[in-house]
N, C-alpha and C positions, 0 to 999 in steps of 0.2 A: 906210374900210379894214375888211375883214371877216376874221374868224378862224375857221378850220374845223379841227377836230381829229378824228383817227381813233384810238379806243382799240384797242390791239393785244393779241392773245392771248399769254400767256407761252409761250416756246419757239417762237414763230412765226419763220419764216425769210424773209429778203429777199436778193436779189442785184441789185446795181447795178454792172454791168460798167464797166470803164474801158479806155481805149486801151492796148494792149500790143503787143509785137512780133509775136505770133501769136495765133491763136484760142484755143489752150489757155491761154496766159498771161492772156488776157482773162477766162477763166472762173475762174482761180485768184486774181484780185484783185477787190475790190469797194469801192465808196465806202461811207462810214459812214452816208450818208443820201441820199435822192433829191434831186438838184439840180433847179433850176428848169427846165432844158431837158428833163430826163427827165419831170418833172411835166407840162410843156406837151405833150409827145408823147403821154403817157398820156391826158390830157384830150381831146385832139383825136381820137386813134385810137378811143377808147371812144365818143366822141360820134358818130363816123362809122359805128359799128356799127348805129345805129338811125335815122340821118337820111340824107336824100338829099344828093348832092354840093352842091347849091345852098345848103342849110342849113349844111353843114359849112364851105363857103367863107365864108359870112357870119360864122360863129363865129370862124374864123381871122382874118378881116378886122378883127374887134374888137381882136385882138392887134396886127396890123400897124399899125393906126392909133393904137396906144397907149391905146385906150379901156379895155382890160383888161390888167392887169399882175399878175404872181404872184411870190411869193418862192419860195425853195427850201423843202423840207419838213424840219423839225427835230424834235427830241425834246421831249416834255413829260413831267413826272413828277407824278402826282396822288397825294397822300397824304391819305387820308380825303376831306375836301372842299376841300383846299388844292391848287392847281395851280401848279407851277413851270415856266415856259416858258423854253427855252434858245435862245440865239442864238450864231452863230459868233463866236469871239473876234476883236475888231477888231485889225487889224495895228498900230494905234497903240501897243499894249502892247509890240510887238517893238522899238520905238525906245528903250525905257527900259533902264537898267542893272539887270540882275537879279542878286541876291545869288548869289555863286558856288556856294554850297551848294544853292541851289534851282533852278539853271539846267536841270538834267536833268528835274526835275519840271515846270518851266515848259513845256518843249518838248512834253510829253505832253498839255497842256491843249488842248481843241478847242472847248469851249462855255462860255458864261457865262450865268447867269440874267438876266432883265430887271432885277432889282434890282441885280445887280453891274454891268451895263451902265450904269445910271443913277448909281450911287453910288460906285463904285470907280474911282479915277483912277491908282492906282499898282499895277503888277503885283506888287510885293513884298508887297502886302497879301493877295494870294491865299494866302500861306503863313503868315499870322498867324492862328492859330486863334481868337483873340479877335474877329476880323473876318469871316473867310471859312472855309468848309469845302470840301473837294474830294471828289467822289464818283467812285470808280473811276479816279482819277488824271486824269479827262478833263473833268468837269463842275464848275464853280465856282459856289457859292451863298453867300449871306450867312449868317452864323451864326444870325441871327434867323429864317431861313426854314425851318430843319430842325434837329431834335435831333442833337447831336454823335454820340452812340452809334448812332443810326439811320443817319446819313450813312455810317458805316463799314460797315454791313451791306447797305444797299439797293444794287441794281444796275440798270442801264438796258439795256445791250446788250453783246454780246461778238462777236468774229469767230471762226468755226469753219471748219476745212477738212476736208472729207470726200472719200473716194474715190468716183468715180462709174463706172458701167459703161455704155459707149456702146451705141447701137443698131446691131447688126452689119449689118443689111440696108441701112443708110445708107452705111456705109463698112466694107468687109471688112478694111481694115488698121487699124481703130481699136483703140486700147488703153485701158486704164483711165486716167482722168484725175482731177484733183483740183479741186474747186470750193470757193471760199471764200464764205461767206454771213454776213450779219448775223443773230444770234439774239437775240430779245428776252428779257430776263431774267425768271426766275420768282421772284417775291418772296412767294410764298404762305406761306412759313415765318415771315414777320414778323408781329408783332402787329397793326400797322395795315393798313388796306386800301390796297393800292398798285396803281396803274394806270400803265403806260407806253404812250405813243402817239406818233404823228406829228401835226404840225399845219403849216399854212401860212397865209399872209396873201394877200389879193388886194384889188384895187381894180377896179371895173367900173362904167361908166355904164349898161350894159345887163346887169344881173345874172341875168336869167331863164335864158339859155342856159348861163351859168356854173354856176348852181345845179343845173341838170339834169346837166351834165357831172360835177359833184362827186358827185352821187348815184350815177351810173353807175360812177365811179371806186371808190366804196365797195364796189360789187358785183364789179367786175372785178379790182381789185387793181393793183399797180404793180411794175415791175421785171421781171427775167428769171425764167424757170422757173415761170411761172404755170400751165402745163399740168400740172405735177407737184405743185401745191399751194403753191409758194413765192409770197410777195408778197401774201398775203391781208390785206385791210384790214377795215373794218367799216362800219356805218352812221355817216355823218359827223355830227358834233355842231357846230352853229353857235353859237359863244360870244357871248352877248348882252353880257356885261360884258367888253369887250375891253381888256385892260391895256396894249396897245400904243398906244392912243389917249392914254395918260397920259404917254408919253415926251416930255420937254420939247422943244418946237419952238424954244426959244431957243438951243439948242446951235449952235456956229459951223460945224460940219462935218457930213458924212453918212457913213454906212457902208452898203455894199451887202450885202443878204442874199439875193442871187440871183447866178447867173452872168450876166456882162455882156459885150456887144460894143459898144464905143464907136462912135458914129455916124461920127465923123471925127477928125482930128488935134486940132482945137480941143477937142472933148469929152474926148478921151483925156488931155489935159493936166490935166483936173480930178481925175484919179486920182493922188493924191499918194503913196499907199502901196498896193501891189497885188502879187498873185501871179497867174500865168496857168496854164492847163491846156489841153491839146489835147483837143478833143471831136469827135464825129462820125466820119466815115470808115467805109465799109462796102462790100465787094464785092457787086455785084448782077449778075443775069443780063444786064442791059442796060448795065452800066457800073459805075462806082465813085463813091460819094459822097465829097465833099471833106472834108478835115479843116479845123477852124477853131480858132484860139486864142482862148480866152475868159478874162475876168478872174474870179477866184474870189470867193466870198463872203468877207466880212471886209475888203474893200478900203476904204480911207478916201479920201473925195473932199472937195475944197475948196468945191464948189458942186453944185447939182442937175445931173444928167445923165439923158438919156433912154435911150440905147442903141438897138438895132435888132434886127430879125428877119432872119436870113440864110438864103437858100436854099443848100443844100449838094449838091443833086442831085435825082433823081427816084426813085421806087420802081418795082417791077415792073409796076405798073398805070399808070405815067406821071404819078402825082401828085407834086406838089412835096414835097420833104423839107426841113423848116425847123428851124433852131436858134433857140430863143428867147433873145435876148441883151438884152432890155429890162431896164433897171435897176429894182430895187425897193429904195428907200433909206429908212433911218431916221436921224433926227437923232442926232448923236454929239458929245460934248465931246472935242475933241482933247487927248490927254494931253501 
């Protein structure tokens, strides 16, 4: 399992559109981070910019065969030389009784650090400041990972909505619209050196093509609006000391850190706790791409599952359009 991270510039913007009722609504909403199907599309499309179709097909085939799998991209926080990697909150925490006074705070939590993932089994411990601290109401860390006062000041990202002026020559009836983006926090006013970035994990039996695609991704960026400067990444950093290799494999269950499409009914039954999201779908000159319902990150499984890659249509050049629904799982102690 390899870990790749991309340091991000303060105030950098990203847009990860979600399915909405209409095109304008799609622009006015954004995911908090790039999901694994978005990352897959970016890797393949960027790889295709400098390779012939035969080579691209070979690269895609490594995913289709399950030889290469990827997680979604999540946030990390680097304070001086210490890095805190965040994971989606496992849905197993939602099966617990939450103190009434803390329930609203609990609903805002999106991510937990690796240390919290491994050590905390009770959701109510999130709100015990002798055990855990919460950054921006969204990110839970152990108290020993970060100074308490620093945790109150540091930020990771925010969502901002700005008016945009459409290109008139494209649509004479176009009016001003609003776009919601992710904005990476500026922590330059803090005493410590702070870096915010995205990272993802991957496994591959043939890593050469994957390594090249990752380098291109660092140059090309990810998400919507890249022609106007949104979605800029940086030179990828391959982490040699991978903390995810230390997660206990003795845990009884698994948690998905990617969007998943179960292969069949038997595999779907392994998902004991899950939420779903509609993905894909797009009108094309030659037709319409299909929608597909995918299982979100944070799902809890009773056993290993593989998932699948699903074709949802073709693009204007007749190429297959695929949604990556292969599972990327980490061991989890069921609460």
